[in-house]
VOLO-314190 format. One record per residue (C-alpha): x, y, z; residue in one letter; residue number from 0. Coordinates in steps of 0.02 Angstrom, whole numbers, plus 50000, padded with zeros to 5 digits. Each point is the difference from the previous one (the first is absolute). Layout:
REM residues N
<<X,Y,Z>,'A',NUM> ...
***
This chain:
REM residues 425
<<45820,53622,42072>,'M',0> <<50188,50037,50007>,'T',1> <<50124,49876,50070>,'N',2> <<50024,50104,50156>,'S',3> <<49813,50012,50027>,'E',4> <<49985,49813,49973>,'H',5> <<50138,49964,50125>,'D',6> <<49921,50116,50127>,'E',7> <<49830,49914,49981>,'S',8> <<50080,49837,50057>,'F',9> <<50127,50076,50120>,'G',10> <<50018,50050,50180>,'I',11> <<49911,50166,49977>,'K',12> <<49849,49912,49929>,'S',13> <<49993,49874,50143>,'I',14> <<50020,50143,50126>,'H',15> <<49855,50090,49916>,'S',16> <<49894,49842,50004>,'D',17> <<50027,49983,50188>,'L',18> <<49901,50161,50021>,'K',19> <<49840,49898,49981>,'I',20> <<50010,49968,50188>,'V',21> <<49968,50187,50021>,'L',22> <<49858,50001,49875>,'E',23> <<49912,49850,50077>,'Y',24> <<50015,50032,50186>,'K',25> <<49924,49834,50054>,'Q',26> <<50139,49901,49916>,'L',27> <<50141,50033,50126>,'P',28> <<49891,49941,50146>,'I',29> <<49942,49844,49907>,'L',30> <<50177,49961,49943>,'F',31> <<50070,50022,50175>,'F',32> <<49867,49883,50071>,'A',33> <<50046,49873,49866>,'V',34> <<50185,50024,50041>,'F',35> <<49969,49966,50185>,'V',36> <<49898,49845,49967>,'S',37> <<50127,49933,49875>,'M',38> <<50141,50018,50127>,'I',39> <<49900,49873,50099>,'G',40> <<49971,49890,49848>,'F',41> <<50185,50007,49957>,'G',42> <<50044,49954,50179>,'L',43> <<49923,49827,49984>,'I',44> <<50013,49955,49816>,'M',45> <<50181,49939,49998>,'P',46> <<49972,49889,50151>,'F',47> <<49824,49933,49977>,'L',48> <<50058,49843,49905>,'P',49> <<50136,49966,50130>,'I',50> <<49876,50034,50141>,'Y',51> <<49879,49873,49923>,'A',52> <<50140,49873,49975>,'R',53> <<50037,50010,50187>,'D',54> <<49820,49941,50027>,'F',55> <<50035,49846,49894>,'G',56> <<49939,50064,49831>,'A',57> <<50065,49920,49840>,'T',58> <<50037,50106,49847>,'K',59> <<49830,49950,49929>,'T',60> <<49919,50057,50162>,'H',61> <<50094,50164,49990>,'I',62> <<49948,50028,49820>,'G',63> <<49819,49962,50046>,'L',64> <<50005,50112,50153>,'M',65> <<50068,50146,49902>,'L',66> <<49873,49963,49863>,'G',67> <<49854,50000,50122>,'I',68> <<50030,50186,50022>,'F',69> <<49959,50024,49816>,'S',70> <<49861,49870,49997>,'I',71> <<49904,50099,50130>,'V',72> <<50040,50164,49910>,'K',73> <<49919,49924,49844>,'I',74> <<49834,50023,50089>,'F',75> <<50032,50149,50112>,'T',76> <<50078,50111,49865>,'A',77> <<49843,50003,49889>,'P',78> <<49893,50012,50156>,'L',79> <<50106,50143,50067>,'G',80> <<49986,50088,49833>,'G',81> <<49812,49976,49996>,'K',82> <<49980,50062,50179>,'L',83> <<50111,50150,49961>,'A',84> <<49888,50044,49852>,'D',85> <<49848,49985,50113>,'M',86> <<50058,50080,50162>,'Y',87> <<50156,50099,49956>,'G',88> <<50186,49962,50004>,'R',89> <<50051,50060,50173>,'K',90> <<49899,49886,50117>,'P',91> <<50052,49845,49903>,'I',92> <<50185,50044,50007>,'M',93> <<49996,50044,50185>,'V',94> <<49903,49843,50047>,'G',95> <<50118,49890,49901>,'G',96> <<50153,50078,50082>,'M',97> <<49935,49967,50176>,'F',98> <<49958,49822,49950>,'M',99> <<50181,49984,49944>,'Y',100> <<50055,50062,50171>,'M',101> <<49905,49862,50091>,'V',102> <<50057,49862,49882>,'V',103> <<50185,50045,50015>,'M',104> <<49991,49996,50189>,'F',105> <<49922,49827,49993>,'L',106> <<50135,49945,49877>,'F',107> <<50135,50040,50128>,'G',108> <<49905,49907,50136>,'A',109> <<49971,49843,49895>,'A',110> <<50049,49830,50071>,'R',111> <<49953,49877,49862>,'T',112> <<50018,49988,49810>,'L',113> <<49810,50001,49968>,'P',114> <<49991,50167,50092>,'E',115> <<50125,50073,49877>,'L',116> <<49887,49949,49855>,'F',117> <<49849,50080,50083>,'I',118> <<50089,50163,50038>,'Y',119> <<50079,50006,49828>,'R',120> <<49824,49989,49929>,'A',121> <<49947,50143,50113>,'G',122> <<50147,50102,49938>,'Q',123> <<49940,49971,49821>,'G',124> <<49824,50055,50046>,'A',125> <<50063,50162,50076>,'A',126> <<50116,50033,49854>,'S',127> <<49857,49975,49876>,'G',128> <<49902,50136,50087>,'L',129> <<50143,50126,50003>,'V',130> <<50114,49998,49848>,'W',131> <<49878,49991,49852>,'P',132> <<49894,50135,50081>,'V',133> <<50154,50108,50033>,'A',134> <<50045,49989,49815>,'M',135> <<49821,50047,49954>,'A',136> <<50016,50149,50119>,'Y',137> <<50157,50059,49910>,'V',138> <<49910,49979,49833>,'G',139> <<49855,50104,50065>,'D',140> <<50097,50154,50050>,'I',141> <<50127,50017,49860>,'V',142> <<49975,50046,49818>,'K',143> <<50032,49875,49860>,'E',144> <<50162,50084,49946>,'E',145> <<50068,49984,50178>,'D',146> <<49950,49820,50037>,'R',147> <<50164,49920,49950>,'G',148> <<50094,50120,50114>,'K',149> <<49876,49974,50141>,'A',150> <<50007,49811,49987>,'M',151> <<50189,50011,49993>,'G',152> <<50001,50099,50163>,'L',153> <<49874,49880,50076>,'Y',154> <<50111,49853,49952>,'S',155> <<50152,50095,50064>,'M',156> <<49918,50020,50171>,'S',157> <<49975,49812,50001>,'F',158> <<50182,49975,49951>,'A',159> <<50065,50122,50131>,'S',160> <<49917,49899,50136>,'G',161> <<50067,49841,49923>,'N',162> <<50175,50075,50001>,'A',163> <<50000,50044,50185>,'F',164> <<49893,49857,50064>,'G',165> <<50107,49847,49959>,'P',166> <<50158,50073,50074>,'L',167> <<49907,50051,50158>,'L',168> <<49920,49828,50006>,'G',169> <<50169,49917,49981>,'G',170> <<50071,50098,50147>,'V',171> <<49847,49962,50108>,'I',172> <<50001,49815,49954>,'A',173> <<50187,49982,50033>,'S',174> <<49986,50079,50173>,'Y',175> <<49834,49925,50053>,'Y',176> <<49894,49865,49916>,'T',177> <<49912,49985,49832>,'L',178> <<49833,50034,50083>,'S',179> <<50045,50177,50059>,'V',180> <<49995,50081,49825>,'P',181> <<49817,49948,49988>,'F',182> <<49955,50097,50158>,'F',183> <<50096,50150,49934>,'F',184> <<49903,49987,49837>,'T',185> <<49835,50000,50095>,'S',186> <<50046,50165,50083>,'A',187> <<50048,50078,49833>,'L',188> <<49836,49944,49921>,'A',189> <<49906,50087,50142>,'A',190> <<50100,50159,49968>,'M',191> <<49961,49991,49814>,'S',192> <<49814,49976,50034>,'G',193> <<49998,50154,50112>,'I',194> <<50088,50102,49866>,'L',195> <<49871,49950,49869>,'L',196> <<49854,50036,50117>,'Y',197> <<50059,50172,50056>,'T',198> <<50099,50060,49850>,'G',199> <<49907,49972,49837>,'I',200> <<49834,50058,49931>,'E',201> <<49878,49888,49909>,'E',202> <<50029,50001,49812>,'S',203> <<49835,49919,49950>,'Y',204> <<49847,49998,50112>,'E',205> <<49929,49842,49924>,'G',206> <<49829,49953,49940>,'S',207> <<49934,49952,50172>,'K',208> <<50023,50047,50181>,'K',209> <<50076,49892,50135>,'L',210> <<49863,49913,50095>,'G',211> <<49883,49980,49852>,'D',212> <<49913,49833,50010>,'A',213> <<50043,49870,49871>,'V',214> <<49846,49965,49897>,'S',215> <<49919,49831,50026>,'K',216> <<50043,49869,49873>,'G',217> <<50162,50087,49947>,'S',218> <<50137,49888,49938>,'D',219> <<50151,50002,50120>,'P',220> <<50114,49954,49854>,'L',221> <<49931,50132,49882>,'A',222> <<50166,50093,50006>,'F',223> <<50078,49856,49902>,'L',224> <<49867,50006,49863>,'K',225> <<50060,50141,49893>,'F',226> <<50011,50040,49817>,'K',227> <<50151,50094,49937>,'F',228> <<49887,50114,49899>,'K',229> <<49922,50061,50162>,'K',230> <<50164,50057,50077>,'I',231> <<50100,50062,49850>,'T',232> <<49969,50068,49825>,'P',233> <<50152,49898,49944>,'F',234> <<49949,49821,50046>,'P',235> <<50118,49910,49879>,'K',236> <<50150,50100,50056>,'I',237> <<49953,49978,50183>,'F',238> <<49979,49812,49978>,'L',239> <<50166,49983,49907>,'G',240> <<50092,50102,50131>,'L',241> <<49922,49898,50141>,'T',242> <<50043,49831,49922>,'I',243> <<50175,50060,49955>,'G',244> <<50030,50065,50176>,'S',245> <<49945,49831,50069>,'F',246> <<50138,49914,49903>,'T',247> <<50132,50130,50043>,'V',248> <<49959,49997,50186>,'F',249> <<49990,49809,49999>,'F',250> <<50183,50004,49950>,'G',251> <<50040,50125,50137>,'L',252> <<49909,49893,50128>,'A',253> <<50121,49858,49964>,'M',254> <<50143,50108,50068>,'V',255> <<49939,50073,50164>,'W',256> <<49955,49844,50103>,'P',257> <<50168,49914,49977>,'M',258> <<50118,50150,50002>,'L',259> <<50029,49997,50189>,'S',260> <<50019,49812,50005>,'L',261> <<50119,50005,49851>,'F',262> <<50110,50122,50094>,'G',263> <<49989,49900,50161>,'D',264> <<50020,49821,49935>,'E',265> <<50098,50017,49836>,'I',266> <<50110,50152,50031>,'L',267> <<50007,49978,50191>,'L',268> <<49969,50185,50032>,'L',269> <<49972,50079,50171>,'S',270> <<49838,50085,50051>,'E',271> <<50079,50171,49973>,'I',272> <<50059,49949,49825>,'Q',273> <<49827,49935,49954>,'I',274> <<49926,50163,50064>,'A',275> <<50127,50090,49892>,'G',276> <<49930,49916,49843>,'I',277> <<49825,50064,50038>,'F',278> <<50067,50171,50049>,'T',279> <<50084,50010,49829>,'L',280> <<49833,49958,49918>,'I',281> <<49921,50147,50091>,'G',282> <<50142,50119,49957>,'I',283> <<49991,49958,49814>,'V',284> <<49811,50020,50001>,'Q',285> <<50012,50163,50095>,'M',286> <<50127,50066,49874>,'T',287> <<49917,49949,49837>,'F',288> <<49811,49986,50025>,'M',289> <<49962,50185,49995>,'F',290> <<50109,50037,49847>,'P',291> <<49921,49850,49914>,'S',292> <<49825,50063,50038>,'G',293> <<50047,50174,49942>,'S',294> <<50076,49930,49840>,'L',295> <<49842,49900,49964>,'S',296> <<49901,50163,49999>,'D',297> <<50112,50058,49858>,'R',298> <<50032,49849,49890>,'I',299> <<49855,49885,50045>,'G',300> <<49961,49858,50121>,'R',301> <<50023,49850,49885>,'K',302> <<50182,50028,49958>,'I',303> <<50047,50008,50185>,'L',304> <<49898,49844,50040>,'I',305> <<50080,49899,49859>,'V',306> <<50180,50057,50026>,'S',307> <<49990,49985,50189>,'G',308> <<49918,49829,49987>,'G',309> <<50141,49936,49890>,'I',310> <<50135,50060,50120>,'V',311> <<49915,49929,50155>,'S',312> <<49967,49831,49917>,'A',313> <<50180,49979,49941>,'I',314> <<50076,50044,50168>,'F',315> <<49878,49889,50094>,'A',316> <<50089,49858,49911>,'G',317> <<50170,50076,50038>,'V',318> <<49958,49998,50187>,'I',319> <<49987,49811,49988>,'G',320> <<50181,49992,49939>,'L',321> <<50067,50095,50151>,'S',322> <<50153,49926,50085>,'M',323> <<50038,50137,50126>,'G',324> <<49936,50154,50089>,'Y',325> <<50063,50132,49878>,'L',326> <<49933,49899,49853>,'F',327> <<49825,49989,50071>,'I',328> <<50002,50184,50048>,'L',329> <<50039,50049,49820>,'G',330> <<49869,49882,49928>,'A',331> <<49867,50060,50123>,'V',332> <<50041,50182,49961>,'A',333> <<49969,49979,49813>,'F',334> <<49847,49890,50031>,'Y',335> <<49927,50138,50109>,'T',336> <<50046,50133,49873>,'L',337> <<49890,49910,49873>,'G',338> <<49856,49991,50123>,'R',339> <<50022,50184,50042>,'S',340> <<49986,50045,49816>,'M',341> <<49839,49901,49974>,'A',342> <<49895,50011,50157>,'E',343> <<49954,50187,50004>,'P',344> <<49947,49986,49817>,'S',345> <<49888,49851,50036>,'F',346> <<49902,50092,50135>,'T',347> <<49997,50166,49906>,'A',348> <<49936,49908,49844>,'F',349> <<49858,49917,50098>,'V',350> <<49943,50160,50087>,'T',351> <<50002,50091,49833>,'S',352> <<49890,49868,49921>,'L',353> <<49864,50020,50134>,'T',354> <<49891,50150,50045>,'P',355> <<49988,50063,50179>,'T',356> <<49836,49917,50049>,'R',357> <<50063,49829,49944>,'H',358> <<50184,50018,50043>,'R',359> <<49985,49902,50162>,'G',360> <<49925,49852,49906>,'K',361> <<50130,50019,49863>,'G',362> <<50145,49992,50122>,'M',363> <<49912,49856,50088>,'G',364> <<49991,49899,49838>,'V',365> <<50182,50039,49958>,'Y',366> <<50054,49949,50175>,'N',367> <<49893,49843,49985>,'F',368> <<50109,49943,49854>,'A',369> <<50160,50057,50085>,'Q',370> <<49960,49908,50161>,'N',371> <<49947,49843,49909>,'L',372> <<50172,50005,49917>,'A',373> <<50091,50024,50165>,'F',374> <<49899,49861,50084>,'A',375> <<50029,49870,49865>,'S',376> <<50180,50055,49967>,'G',377> <<50047,49994,50185>,'S',378> <<49928,49827,50023>,'F',379> <<50081,49932,49843>,'L',380> <<50166,50077,50052>,'S',381> <<49997,49900,50162>,'G',382> <<49952,49838,49912>,'V',383> <<50139,50020,49872>,'I',384> <<50127,50040,50137>,'A',385> <<49953,49843,50097>,'D',386> <<50006,49890,49845>,'L',387> <<50145,50073,49901>,'A',388> <<50098,50117,50113>,'G',389> <<50002,50183,50048>,'L',390> <<50078,50060,49837>,'R',391> <<49864,49937,49885>,'Q',392> <<49858,50123,50043>,'P',393> <<50107,50145,49938>,'F',394> <<50025,49917,49830>,'F',395> <<49813,49969,49984>,'V',396> <<49971,50184,50043>,'A',397> <<50109,50049,49853>,'L',398> <<49897,49900,49874>,'V',399> <<49829,50049,50067>,'V',400> <<50047,50183,50016>,'G',401> <<50057,50010,49819>,'L',402> <<49839,49916,49942>,'L',403> <<49899,50133,50093>,'G',404> <<50097,50142,49921>,'V',405> <<49977,49923,49827>,'L',406> <<49811,49989,50029>,'F',407> <<49989,50183,50051>,'I',408> <<50106,50054,49852>,'Y',409> <<49888,49905,49879>,'A',410> <<49827,50040,50072>,'T',411> <<50001,50167,50093>,'V',412> <<49988,50166,49908>,'E',413> <<50012,50167,50088>,'E',414> <<49847,50105,49956>,'P',415> <<49980,50186,49984>,'E',416> <<49910,50031,50164>,'F',417> <<49840,50101,49991>,'I',418> <<49945,50124,50132>,'A',419> <<49941,49912,50156>,'E',420> <<49836,50096,50010>,'E',421> <<49956,49929,49829>,'D',422> <<50035,49819,50050>,'V',423> <<49852,49883,50022>,'L',424> 
***
């Protein structure tokens, strides 16, 4: 390859060419738009959820636990959602989860007590566990192996686009009305997203059963948790190493999110619009870099993006804790998010590539099990540390834990030469 050809393969022309996959896979634009709409709603509430809970009398430990409950519930619903999607198809599970999300967000805005917030946050986690792992499995179903990094990058970019617009819109709504109004707006957007999924996409995998089939007597309701890696992937050691490594990486990330809004509010004394601006910047950086990162991972491999991105995000998680002003924290958050944007599409593309179609729902469920366990425990610990040692300390812990996770992946995960999917298992 000449230097000019090499430059072109990593340049704007190459990225423009890669974007043409949305024309090749015609279901992707509809799915991505539905995800974009739903994530505008998610971004609306995320910057203000900790402050909203604090107004109900929540301590930082309460806030960490409440944010963690979302992931605790997803620990169970993500594998279950994956299993149901393998049995009954992807579409009904995604649509049902999105309408569940609609109901829960409306109840969130109408809440009157702190215990209600915990209940509705759990419901939000249940709905999320039914939608996002299955949506990733859907993307893995309809694209070829050589396009999965690009597809996951676009999927992540649709998430990020919603996150970019949502916080700013939420900040405007909250500043003019009350903190409860963004939750009602989110409910309406979830309904719109559910309708888009129901009317706009075709089923990618019909499943092994039909809806309405009776559950056999004596079946184990927790059977979806009793898996063997050899049954869902021909690369069990790699899958296990990637799953454990991702747990540690996302544990570090989970230390950052719960306290970021409170850090801006209590330490830097920022306004609601300024706090929304931090989360808008996160979305903009993700929107800018996730697709190129996914595209690049198709060319040079998943592992190198995971490791390099993990190092950047871990270091700048610690830098956030040193912030003394608004511009400082904006810069630190931008580089932190850049690292995440480098790593996340490669994580999901790696997992879908390790699993064949008929087991991909379970594979994504297992991966999300580990990820959600990390977010649950990391969020709770973040709140405890903030109560005991101050709001800066969780960011320093995130630095150490994140680097340990990257080191584990570097030492234990090898990227295989993938064999044809029809030959797997």
